C-alpha positions, 0 to 999 in steps of 0.5 A: 606314682600313677601314670596313664598309658594309651593302648589300642582298643583291641588290646584293652579288649584282650586284657579284659578277657584275661581278668580273673575277677571284676576287681583285677586292674590292668596293672594287676594283668600287666604284672601278672603277664610280666611274672609269667614271662620271667617264670617261664624262663626259670620254671616253665612248669610252674608257670604253665600250672598258673596258666591252667588255674587262670584258664579254669577260673576264667572258664568258670566265670563265663559259665556263671555269666551264662547262667545268670543270663539264662536265669534272667531271661 
């Protein structure tokens, strides 16, 4: 079943910044956040490693976008 939820514009923008790829849905993001919260309780180092990977992926995406924009000028 699919349902609709209302979120603030700022929340949506913050969720967008967490995406690792364009195909990632808000449901994917929320599930990932819930998994991370639960994992932090039992295995904090594992959760930190996942967060580092997400940060690295996000940085790579931003760098690629900047390079594409630079080449299109």
